[in-house]
C-alpha positions in Angstrom: 165.5 -162.7 231.9 162.3 -162.0 233.9 162.5 -159.0 236.4 161.7 -159.6 239.9 160.8 -156.1 240.6 157.1 -154.6 239.9 156.5 -152.2 237.0 153.3 -150.2 237.2 152.3 -147.5 234.7 149.6 -145.3 235.8 147.9 -143.2 232.9 147.9 -139.9 235.0 145.5 -138.0 237.1 146.0 -139.8 240.4 143.4 -139.4 242.9 145.2 -137.1 245.7 142.0 -136.1 247.7 142.5 -138.4 250.9 138.8 -138.5 251.7 137.8 -139.8 248.2 140.8 -142.5 248.4 139.3 -143.9 251.8 135.7 -144.0 250.6 137.0 -146.0 247.3 139.0 -148.2 249.2 138.0 -151.9 248.2 136.3 -150.8 245.0 137.8 -151.8 241.4 139.1 -148.3 240.5 142.2 -146.8 238.9 141.6 -144.0 241.6 142.8 -146.2 244.2 146.4 -146.8 243.3 148.5 -145.3 245.7 147.2 -147.6 248.6 147.6 -150.7 246.2 151.4 -149.8 245.1 152.2 -149.0 248.6 150.9 -152.3 249.7 152.8 -153.8 246.6 155.9 -152.1 248.1 155.9 -153.4 251.4 153.2 -151.7 253.0 153.3 -148.4 255.5 156.7 -149.2 256.4 158.4 -149.3 252.9 161.0 -146.6 251.5 159.4 -144.6 248.8 161.2 -142.3 246.5 159.0 -139.9 244.5 161.2 -138.8 241.6 159.8 -135.3 240.7 162.2 -134.3 237.8 159.6 -134.4 234.9 157.5 -131.4 236.6 158.1 -127.7 236.1 157.1 -127.2 239.4 158.8 -130.2 241.3 158.5 -128.7 244.8 154.8 -128.5 244.8 154.1 -131.8 243.4 156.6 -133.3 245.9 154.4 -131.6 248.9 151.3 -132.8 247.3 152.6 -136.3 247.1 154.0 -136.4 250.5 150.8 -135.2 252.4 148.9 -137.8 250.4 151.5 -140.5 251.2 152.0 -139.5 255.1 148.0 -139.8 255.4 148.1 -143.1 254.0 150.7 -144.1 256.7 153.9 -143.7 254.9 156.4 -142.0 257.0 159.6 -143.2 255.0 159.4 -141.2 251.7 161.9 -138.8 250.1 162.0 -136.5 247.1 164.7 -138.0 244.8 165.0 -135.1 242.5 167.2 -135.5 239.5 168.5 -132.5 237.1 171.7 -133.0 235.1 174.3 -136.4 235.1 176.1 -135.0 238.3 173.4 -135.3 240.4 172.0 -138.7 238.9 175.6 -140.0 239.6 176.2 -138.8 243.2 176.5 -141.1 246.0 173.9 -139.7 248.1 171.2 -140.4 245.2 172.6 -143.8 244.6 172.1 -144.9 248.1 168.8 -143.8 248.1 168.2 -145.6 245.2 169.6 -148.7 246.7 167.4 -148.6 249.9 164.1 -147.9 248.1 161.5 -150.2 248.3 159.6 -148.1 245.3 160.5 -145.6 242.9 157.6 -143.4 241.7 158.1 -141.2 238.9 155.8 -138.3 238.7 154.0 -136.5 236.0 155.2 -133.5 234.0 157.6 -133.7 230.6 158.8 -137.2 229.8 162.0 -135.3 228.2 163.1 -134.1 231.3 163.3 -137.6 233.1 165.1 -138.9 230.0 167.6 -136.0 229.9 168.1 -136.2 234.0 168.4 -140.1 234.2 168.9 -142.2 231.0 172.6 -143.7 230.6 173.5 -142.4 234.3 174.8 -144.6 237.4 171.3 -143.8 238.7 169.6 -145.3 235.7 171.8 -148.2 235.7 171.1 -149.0 239.4 167.3 -148.7 239.0 167.4 -151.3 235.9 169.7 -153.5 238.4 167.3 -153.4 241.1 164.3 -153.8 238.9 165.9 -157.1 237.3 167.4 -158.6 240.7 164.9 -157.1 243.4 161.8 -157.2 244.8 161.1 -153.3 243.9 158.2 -151.4 242.9 159.2 -149.1 239.7 156.1 -146.8 239.1 155.1 -143.8 236.8 152.2 -141.8 236.5 151.6 -139.4 233.1 155.1 -138.6 231.8 156.6 -140.8 234.6 154.7 -143.6 233.2 155.6 -142.9 229.5 159.2 -142.8 230.1 159.1 -146.5 231.7 159.5 -148.1 228.2 161.9 -148.2 225.8 160.8 -146.0 223.0 158.7 -143.1 224.0 156.7 -140.4 222.7 158.4 -136.9 223.2 155.8 -134.8 221.2 154.3 -134.4 217.6 155.8 -132.1 214.8 153.0 -130.2 213.1 153.2 -129.5 209.8 151.0 -128.2 206.8 149.2 -131.5 206.4 146.3 -132.3 208.2 148.3 -135.5 210.3 151.5 -135.1 212.1 154.6 -137.0 212.9 155.3 -138.4 216.1 158.7 -137.1 217.8 160.1 -140.1 219.5 163.1 -140.9 221.7 164.8 -143.4 223.9 163.1 -144.3 227.5 164.2 -145.8 230.7 164.2 -149.5 228.8 162.1 -150.9 232.0 159.7 -152.2 229.3 161.0 -152.9 226.0 157.9 -154.3 224.0 155.4 -151.9 224.5 155.0 -148.1 224.1 153.3 -146.2 226.8 150.9 -143.3 225.9 149.1 -140.9 228.0 146.6 -138.2 227.8 145.2 -138.4 224.3 143.7 -135.3 224.5 146.4 -132.8 225.9 
């Protein structure tokens, strides 16, 4: 089945400075991704839900994104924070996912997203919406990594000069690729 939704994986380091975004508007640059994904979600009247559970400082991340999205003309934005299966299965969270035009997973630790959302009612609804509706599912950094079926969780360092990757199951929106970000971090 070909999904009706749009999947956007952003490597990381989204430009959050509104003056720089306005100067770069129209140029081919990854730094102007926020105005582009707002447009893909239906414009400034779209309902956007940020999912900040990857971050160790979700409230700060939410405030930064909220400020930038509001300056870009989006007023219908929410912080859809998940920690634990109970929260991810709550009727209130499911209703917000149902109404969203875009779900944006922010950066942090991809394992936090996986542990908070994978195999919950929220995850099931996100997947259904991605397959059947014209929704944008986007992620930056760790949020981008968890969009695929297989994800990199980290590395095991040993006495050898090489290392072994720790792998896990992601959210499965993309099943024939692995997304990696921040090669130097």
